[in-house]
RODO-2510 file (C-alpha; in nm, 4 decimals, decimal comma):
residues 417
     n   res          X          Y          Z
     1     m     1,8807   -10,6368     5,9879
     2     k     2,2395   -10,5108     6,0526
     3     i     2,4131   -10,6881     6,3390
     4     l     2,7214   -10,5792     6,5155
     5     i     2,9193   -10,8112     6,7817
     6     t     3,1880   -10,6545     6,9822
     7     t     3,4258   -10,8523     7,2228
     8     d     3,7373   -10,8748     7,3892
     9     l     3,8167   -11,2165     7,3180
    10     f     3,8245   -11,3625     6,9532
    11     r     4,0141   -11,5642     6,7086
    12     p     4,2951   -11,7087     6,7384
    13     a     4,1694   -11,7590     7,1118
    14     i     3,9621   -12,0621     7,1741
    15     n     3,7602   -12,0323     7,4994
    16     g     3,3673   -12,0253     7,5738
    17     v     3,3302   -11,6522     7,4534
    18     v     3,4945   -11,7034     7,1358
    19     t     3,2959   -12,0322     7,0376
    20     s     2,9729   -11,8886     7,1543
    21     v     3,0324   -11,5659     6,9300
    22     l     3,1146   -11,7676     6,6217
    23     n     2,8247   -11,9805     6,6662
    24     l     2,6160   -11,7081     6,6758
    25     e     2,7842   -11,5225     6,3839
    26     r     2,7000   -11,8298     6,1921
    27     e     2,3166   -11,8860     6,2953
    28     l     2,2513   -11,5355     6,1844
    29     e     2,4438   -11,5097     5,8842
    30     k     2,2658   -11,8517     5,7698
    31     n     1,9067   -11,6654     5,8576
    32     g     2,0230   -11,4059     5,6006
    33     h     2,1109   -11,1224     5,8686
    34     e     2,4672   -10,9068     5,7740
    35     v     2,6641   -10,9353     6,0447
    36     k     2,9914   -10,7547     6,1347
    37     i     3,2518   -10,8184     6,4565
    38     l     3,4957   -10,5557     6,6421
    39     a     3,7235   -10,7106     6,8548
    40     v     4,0482   -10,6616     7,0560
    41     s     4,3319   -10,7684     6,8581
    42     d     4,5708   -11,0439     6,9676
    43     t     4,8825   -10,7738     6,7940
    44     c     4,9873   -10,4594     6,8608
    45     s     4,8276   -10,4100     6,4748
    46     t     4,4815   -10,2547     6,4171
    47     y     4,3731   -10,4521     6,1062
    48     q     4,0350   -10,5853     5,9071
    49     m     4,0256   -10,9590     5,8086
    50     e     3,6803   -10,9861     5,6194
    51     n     3,3743   -10,8800     5,8263
    52     v     3,5752   -10,8591     6,1458
    53     y     3,7707   -10,5490     6,2797
    54     y     4,0488   -10,5811     6,5345
    55     i     4,1584   -10,2799     6,7466
    56     r     4,5727   -10,2904     6,8194
    57     s     4,6127   -10,3777     7,1824
    58     v     4,8624   -10,4809     7,4443
    59     p     4,8847   -10,7805     7,6906
    60     a     4,6989   -10,6731     8,0183
    61     k     4,9025   -10,9190     8,1988
    62     i     4,6464   -11,0127     8,4387
    63     y     4,4670   -11,3235     8,2733
    64     p     4,6019   -11,4923     7,9639
    65     d     4,4465   -11,3906     7,6336
    66     v     4,3310   -11,0633     7,7821
    67     r     4,4658   -10,7527     7,6163
    68     i     4,3638   -10,3932     7,6629
    69     p     4,3121   -10,1627     7,3357
    70     v     4,5341    -9,8957     7,2894
    71     s     4,3513    -9,7030     7,0101
    72     r     4,0303    -9,5694     7,0018
    73     g     3,9820    -9,7323     6,6150
    74     r     3,8417    -9,3950     6,4599
    75     a     3,8511    -9,5080     6,1189
    76     y     3,6734    -9,8438     6,1773
    77     v     3,4411    -9,6790     6,4393
    78     q     3,3148    -9,4374     6,1527
    79     e     3,3065    -9,6735     5,9206
    80     i     3,0837    -9,9097     6,1456
    81     i     2,8459    -9,6209     6,2219
    82     e     2,7902    -9,5301     5,8379
    83     w     2,6905    -9,8466     5,8135
    84     n     2,4394    -9,7747     6,0544
    85     p     2,3844   -10,1423     6,2704
    86     d     2,0177   -10,2073     6,3554
    87     v     2,1506   -10,4203     6,6807
    88     i     2,4653   -10,4170     6,8513
    89     h     2,5388   -10,7129     7,0543
    90     s     2,8078   -10,7226     7,2970
    91     q     3,0193   -10,9860     7,4659
    92     c     3,2581   -10,8570     7,7154
    93     e     3,1667   -10,5836     7,9945
    94     f     3,5477   -10,4205     7,9676
    95     f     3,7448   -10,2856     7,6689
    96     s     3,5143   -10,3395     7,3213
    97     f     3,2046   -10,2300     7,5655
    98     g     3,3200    -9,8772     7,5149
    99     f     3,3040    -9,9441     7,1554
   100     a     2,9761   -10,0678     7,1926
   101     k     2,8121    -9,7684     7,3782
   102     r     2,9805    -9,5641     7,1543
   103     i     2,8068    -9,6737     6,8516
   104     a     2,5468    -9,7204     6,9720
   105     r     2,4849    -9,3463     7,1195
   106     k     2,5725    -9,2472     6,7495
   107     t     2,3530    -9,4868     6,5603
   108     g     2,0627    -9,5195     6,7732
   109     a     2,0838    -9,9063     6,7400
   110     i     1,9628   -10,1625     7,0072
   111     l     2,2046   -10,2403     7,2493
   112     l     2,2128   -10,5845     7,4168
   113     h     2,4720   -10,7892     7,5937
   114     t     2,5423   -11,1163     7,7026
   115     y     2,6852   -11,1673     8,0518
   116     h     2,9609   -11,4863     8,0220
   117     t     3,1726   -11,4504     8,3151
   118     l     3,1039   -11,4914     8,7060
   119     y     3,3885   -11,2201     8,7824
   120     e     3,3897   -11,2632     9,1746
   121     q     3,5559   -11,6316     9,0903
   122     y     3,8500   -11,4381     8,9226
   123     t     3,9529   -11,1950     9,1349
   124     e     4,2997   -11,3183     9,2586
   125     y     4,3925   -11,2671     8,8911
   126     v     4,3717   -10,8828     8,9867
   127     p     4,5907   -10,6528     9,1827
   128     f     4,3991   -10,5719     9,4967
   129     g     4,1097   -10,8082     9,3429
   130     k     4,0842   -10,9660     9,7016
   131     n     3,9614   -10,6436     9,8601
   132     v     3,6686   -10,6477     9,6061
   133     s     3,3605   -10,7216     9,7994
   134     r     3,0936   -10,8867     9,5960
   135     e     2,8607   -10,5813     9,7062
   136     m     3,1021   -10,3563     9,5111
   137     l     3,1490   -10,5765     9,2363
   138     g     2,7747   -10,5995     9,2070
   139     k     2,7440   -10,2090     9,2220
   140     w     2,9683   -10,1835     8,9536
   141     m     2,8151   -10,4432     8,7324
   142     k     2,5135   -10,2419     8,7580
   143     m     2,6180    -9,8858     8,6827
   144     r     2,8128   -10,0784     8,3825
   145     l     2,5258   -10,2595     8,2437
   146     s     2,2547    -9,9907     8,3005
   147     c     2,2775    -9,8529     7,9067
   148     v     2,1785   -10,1793     7,7489
   149     d     1,8334   -10,2558     7,6511
   150     a     1,8692   -10,6180     7,7371
   151     v     2,0930   -10,8845     7,9221
   152     i     2,1133   -11,2237     7,8100
   153     a     2,2049   -11,4671     8,0730
   154     p     2,3446   -11,8158     7,9507
   155     t     2,1813   -11,9836     8,3033
   156     k     1,9352   -11,9205     8,5593
   157     k     2,2386   -11,9317     8,7856
   158     v     2,3839   -11,5906     8,5864
   159     e     1,9689   -11,4308     8,5842
   160     r     2,0329   -11,5076     8,9690
   161     t     2,3499   -11,3301     9,0296
   162     l     2,2463   -11,0667     8,8277
   163     r     1,9198   -10,9781     9,0232
   164     e     2,1679   -10,9956     9,3363
   165     y     2,3724   -10,7668     9,1788
   166     g     2,0877   -10,5064     9,1725
   167     l     1,9587   -10,5433     8,7787
   168     t     1,6114   -10,5371     8,8952
   169     e     1,4649   -10,3055     8,6377
   170     s     1,6750   -10,4468     8,3196
   171     e     1,5377   -10,7319     8,1269
   172     i     1,7353   -11,0491     8,1536
   173     a     1,6731   -11,3149     7,9034
   174     v     1,8064   -11,6751     7,9898
   175     i     1,9325   -11,7655     7,6660
   176     p     2,1980   -12,1283     7,6656
   177     s     2,4524   -12,0542     7,4656
   178     g     2,4586   -12,3376     7,1760
   179     i     2,7295   -12,5310     7,0568
   180     c     2,7590   -12,7194     6,7086
   181     l     2,6629   -13,0628     6,8092
   182     d     2,7455   -13,2446     6,4520
   183     k     3,1585   -13,2995     6,4904
   184     f     3,0831   -13,4391     6,8514
   185     q     2,8471   -13,6874     6,7320
   186     q     2,9998   -13,8578     6,4437
   187     p     3,1104   -14,2128     6,4645
   188     c     3,4345   -14,3038     6,6830
   189     e     3,7548   -14,3272     6,4710
   190     e     3,9025   -14,6042     6,6572
   191     e     4,2437   -14,5725     6,5255
   192     k     4,2983   -14,2537     6,6135
   193     i     4,1573   -14,3291     6,9747
   194     k     4,4094   -14,5950     6,9842
   195     q     4,6961   -14,3503     6,8785
   196     l     4,6034   -14,1559     7,1779
   197     r     4,6100   -14,4387     7,4195
   198     i     4,9561   -14,5033     7,2962
   199     k     5,0764   -14,1490     7,2962
   200     y     4,9546   -14,1072     7,6807
   201     d     5,0714   -14,4441     7,7870
   202     i     4,6965   -14,5281     7,8646
   203     p     4,6475   -14,9006     7,8532
   204     e     4,3458   -15,0526     7,7024
   205     e     4,1569   -15,2354     7,9768
   206     a     4,2122   -14,8727     8,2011
   207     r     3,9112   -14,6390     8,2071
   208     v     3,9495   -14,3050     8,1188
   209     l     3,8226   -14,0023     8,3420
   210     l     3,8331   -13,7009     8,1276
   211     s     3,8848   -13,3330     8,2120
   212     l     3,8679   -13,0925     7,9434
   213     g     3,8833   -12,7051     7,9715
   214     r     4,1189   -12,3947     8,0601
   215     l     4,3666   -12,5094     8,3600
   216     g     4,2569   -12,1846     8,5851
   217     f     4,3141   -12,1851     8,9612
   218     e     3,9284   -12,1506     8,9848
   219     k     3,8794   -12,4337     8,7787
   220     r     3,9620   -12,6452     9,0975
   221     v     4,1199   -12,9473     8,8798
   222     d     4,3740   -13,0481     9,1840
   223     e     4,0403   -13,1703     9,3513
   224     l     4,0427   -13,3992     9,0756
   225     i     4,3711   -13,5521     9,1075
   226     y     4,3289   -13,5752     9,4908
   227     g     4,0052   -13,7711     9,3977
   228     m     4,2555   -13,9904     9,2147
   229     c     4,4242   -14,0782     9,5216
   230     h     4,1374   -14,2152     9,6676
   231     l     4,0686   -14,4221     9,3429
   232     v     4,4262   -14,5459     9,3190
   233     k     4,4124   -14,6532     9,6740
   234     h     4,1237   -14,8487     9,6225
   235     g     4,2603   -15,0304     9,3335
   236     e     4,0614   -14,8582     9,0470
   237     n     4,2262   -14,9282     8,6993
   238     v     4,1507   -14,5470     8,5938
   239     r     4,3542   -14,2777     8,4468
   240     l     4,2520   -13,9053     8,4596
   241     l     4,3415   -13,7028     8,1231
   242     i     4,3651   -13,3184     8,1767
   243     v     4,3186   -13,1711     7,8400
   244     g     4,3810   -12,8048     7,8057
   245     d     4,6686   -12,5450     7,9213
   246     g     4,6139   -12,2525     8,1770
   247     p     4,7965   -12,0367     8,4534
   248     a     4,7036   -12,3299     8,6756
   249     r     4,9391   -12,5920     8,4665
   250     a     5,2551   -12,6037     8,6690
   251     s     5,1382   -12,6203     8,9793
   252     l     4,8944   -12,9298     8,9169
   253     e     5,1635   -13,0967     8,7586
   254     e     5,3779   -13,0355     9,0797
   255     l     5,0873   -13,1540     9,2700
   256     t     5,0810   -13,4463     9,0525
   257     e     5,4263   -13,5441     9,0947
   258     k     5,4381   -13,4936     9,4782
   259     l     5,1270   -13,7614     9,4910
   260     r     5,3215   -14,0037     9,2823
   261     l     5,0304   -14,0166     8,9952
   262     g     5,2584   -13,9530     8,7383
   263     t     5,1195   -14,3241     8,5816
   264     y     4,7720   -14,2282     8,6640
   265     v     4,7170   -13,8619     8,5552
   266     k     4,8088   -13,6991     8,2059
   267     f     4,8392   -13,3909     8,0788
   268     t     4,8022   -13,2989     7,7145
   269     g     4,8109   -12,9378     7,6744
   270     m     4,6172   -12,7530     7,4647
   271     a     4,4221   -12,9516     7,1963
   272     a     4,3550   -12,8322     6,8340
   273     p     4,0029   -12,7645     6,7990
   274     e     4,0031   -13,0318     6,5526
   275     d     4,1107   -13,3032     6,7834
   276     i     3,8889   -13,2340     7,0663
   277     a     3,5947   -13,4968     6,9086
   278     n     3,9017   -13,7442     6,9653
   279     y     3,9640   -13,7225     7,3201
   280     y     3,6056   -13,7073     7,4463
   281     q     3,5628   -14,0269     7,2326
   282     l     3,8590   -14,1519     7,4525
   283     g     3,7252   -14,0684     7,7640
   284     d     3,4431   -14,3053     7,9876
   285     l     3,3469   -14,0270     8,2165
   286     f     3,3815   -13,6520     8,2308
   287     v     3,4668   -13,4990     8,5139
   288     c     3,4192   -13,1365     8,6568
   289     a     3,5283   -12,9605     8,9695
   290     s     3,4361   -12,6272     8,8738
   291     t     3,1816   -12,3957     9,0303
   292     s     3,3157   -12,0855     8,8219
   293     e     3,0933   -12,1736     8,5201
   294     t     2,8286   -11,9726     8,3704
   295     q     2,7198   -12,2500     8,1844
   296     g     2,9948   -12,5119     8,0857
   297     l     2,9769   -12,5374     7,7262
   298     t     3,2479   -12,8236     7,7801
   299     y     2,9423   -13,0394     7,9659
   300     i     2,7500   -13,0231     7,6355
   301     e     3,0148   -13,1142     7,4289
   302     a     3,0754   -13,4229     7,6490
   303     m     2,6946   -13,5161     7,6280
   304     a     2,6880   -13,4865     7,2829
   305     s     2,9786   -13,7303     7,2737
   306     g     2,8060   -13,9544     7,4750
   307     l     2,9884   -13,9272     7,8353
   308     p     2,8333   -13,9677     8,1612
   309     l     2,8833   -13,6998     8,3801
   310     v     3,0258   -13,6380     8,7076
   311     c     3,0582   -13,2660     8,8410
   312     r     3,0767   -13,0915     9,1311
   313     k     2,7464   -12,9940     9,2425
   314     d     2,6895   -12,5976     9,0916
   315     a     2,3697   -12,4119     8,9680
   316     c     2,5022   -12,3867     8,6496
   317     l     2,4283   -12,8011     8,6234
   318     y     1,9954   -12,7287     8,6290
   319     g     1,8888   -12,8736     8,2977
   320     v     2,2359   -13,0449     8,1956
   321     l     2,2929   -13,2752     8,4649
   322     e     1,9961   -13,4985     8,5761
   323     e     2,1068   -13,6914     8,8922
   324     g     2,1160   -14,0666     8,8117
   325     g     2,0050   -14,0089     8,4390
   326     n     2,3241   -13,8818     8,2819
   327     g     2,5431   -13,8293     8,5983
   328     y     2,5547   -13,7572     8,9345
   329     s     2,7019   -13,4540     9,1321
   330     y     2,9092   -13,4283     9,4330
   331     e     2,9791   -13,2288     9,7515
   332     n     3,3342   -13,3907     9,8839
   333     l     3,6194   -13,5973     9,7690
   334     n     3,4718   -13,9201     9,9527
   335     e     3,1347   -13,8296     9,7351
   336     f     3,3551   -13,8246     9,4071
   337     s     3,5416   -14,1514     9,4754
   338     e     3,2469   -14,3400     9,5646
   339     i     3,0575   -14,1992     9,2581
   340     v     3,3208   -14,2901     9,0386
   341     s     3,3940   -14,6241     9,1755
   342     g     3,0229   -14,7197     9,1609
   343     i     2,9452   -14,6241     8,7766
   344     l     3,2527   -14,7775     8,6575
   345     k     3,0939   -15,0880     8,7934
   346     e     2,7819   -15,0528     8,6344
   347     p     2,8502   -15,0685     8,2247
   348     l     2,4591   -15,1064     8,1708
   349     w     2,3913   -14,7534     8,3633
   350     m     2,6916   -14,6052     8,1786
   351     e     2,5352   -14,7458     7,8288
   352     k     2,2096   -14,5643     7,9453
   353     a     2,3479   -14,2673     8,0682
   354     a     2,5560   -14,2301     7,7528
   355     e     2,2448   -14,2302     7,5161
   356     h     2,0649   -14,0096     7,7940
   357     s     2,3645   -13,7531     7,7579
   358     r     2,3288   -13,7546     7,3742
   359     n     1,9359   -13,6770     7,3802
   360     n     1,9902   -13,4189     7,6741
   361     a     2,2556   -13,2221     7,4352
   362     r     2,0113   -13,1624     7,1459
   363     k     1,8567   -12,8958     7,3031
   364     f     2,1543   -12,6910     7,3092
   365     g     2,2194   -12,6810     6,9309
   366     t     2,2940   -12,3604     6,7462
   367     e     1,9928   -12,3416     6,5457
   368     q     1,7971   -12,3578     6,8824
   369     f     2,0865   -12,0771     7,0285
   370     g     2,0228   -11,8787     6,7113
   371     n     1,6530   -11,8587     6,6876
   372     m     1,5810   -11,7540     7,0638
   373     v     1,8783   -11,4611     7,0104
   374     l     1,7104   -11,3454     6,7007
   375     n     1,3502   -11,3451     6,8680
   376     l     1,5126   -11,0961     7,1345
   377     y     1,6693   -10,8702     6,8847
   378     q     1,3155   -10,8525     6,6944
   379     k     1,1137   -10,7881     6,9841
   380     e     1,4152   -10,4940     7,1343
   381     v     1,3837   -10,3358     6,7773
   382     w     1,0209   -10,3440     6,7715
   383     r     1,0221   -10,2114     7,1734
   384     g     1,2442    -9,9445     7,0679
   385     g     1,1312    -9,8271     6,7462
   386     y     0,7331    -9,8240     6,9516
   387     e     0,8939    -9,5858     7,2221
   388     r     1,0932    -9,3954     7,0029
   389     n     0,7294    -9,3661     6,8048
   390     e     0,6162    -9,2803     7,1292
   391     s     0,8233    -9,0167     7,2435
   392     i     0,7934    -8,8214     6,9260
   393     a     0,3774    -8,8420     6,9572
   394     l     0,3840    -8,7229     7,3217
   395     r     0,6224    -8,4052     7,2097
   396     e     0,4247    -8,3257     6,9472
   397     k     0,1282    -8,3191     7,1885
   398     r     0,3139    -8,1408     7,4382
   399     e     0,3662    -7,8456     7,1673
   400     d     0,0337    -7,8515     7,0996
   401     c    -0,0255    -7,7498     7,4563
   402     v     0,1645    -7,5047     7,4648
   403     e     0,0601    -7,3410     7,1182
   404     k    -0,3069    -7,3493     7,2449
   405     w    -0,2620    -7,2515     7,6463
   406     g     0,0512    -7,1247     7,6389
   407     r     0,1912    -7,4285     7,9148
   408     t     0,2434    -7,7550     7,9164
   409     c    -0,0150    -7,9879     8,0774
   410     n     0,0710    -8,1921     8,3822
   411     v     0,0436    -8,5397     8,1973
   412     h     0,2555    -8,4725     7,8711
   413     a     0,5199    -8,2329     8,1014
   414     k     0,5684    -8,5677     8,3018
   415     k     0,5966    -8,8212     8,0390
   416     c     0,8360    -8,5659     7,8317
   417     s     1,0595    -8,4868     8,1172
***
């Protein structure tokens, strides 16, 4: 098949959407399909790089990496229309979605959409966003996605949210975004781990709580810092390593200084993709306070690296964190500190949990992800062709009725209206 992927976010940005698109592209091409990507450019230039078309844009000044296209990309859009894709797979609801709809309308391609983001968690970034109710957001999303043939939800949590928004008649397929597990399952490079400990002044005997991801306010990383207060006061020899960058970083560093935790909380900034696996290997526990995740690819990366999880209770953890098996969920700071303290005193449990995490991560590989998406493509392409053929047959019957009786019979008139 010829498959077009449209997205607002793409390289050089690094985030869950970009990772999902890259993994999907690789799996589709591995299965012999032809893939093109239409993305919002990270510059004021429109350009093409191999199979990726970038539409020039300007910063939106709403959230890092979000940009607004300032071109209709007519030449590239026309080239894609002439290429005549079978499937268009949209990854973002805003800017690139308009291109996806236009191309689908011109070509008759099947249009699918993956819903990656729970926007109600991000309204504080948007002017007047706090005045937008969940009901208003739901109505807009229902209207926005009314033209798609099917929606992909990464988790049951997202599917439930979309149903609550009113997408009751749309087909919603739950397909977890896969990750490339191999690089997280390699043997530990002890020399590199040792260098990281020296770089961030982490004693050899100290246990490391790892937080990895974008530092947005909705990620609630401040909760982890307050949790460190509890742990330090109770004499735990732990360090919190915060890997990532984002709009909340300055306030988190200020909080760390205010609480006099500079010795115990370390900020690394954005890590290079090739170094991410080393940070996971440095950690003893993966910790997360966010409830804004649709799936949380970092959970899976941590599991593939053999880390037990300690995360704030959330529906997206269903099928990922298994209570007592590969980690625990918590609901308040006291629970967080008690769980972490208890785990650190149980090295045998940590070994078993590490193996449990590795085993659990295997079901989120990119191969399974690619196969599930391809099955949905084929199903929708077949259904679309069937419905088109059925429509043609009904139109012919309608014309026969007119020719024979001078009018349309009720059955065919209703179905063709």
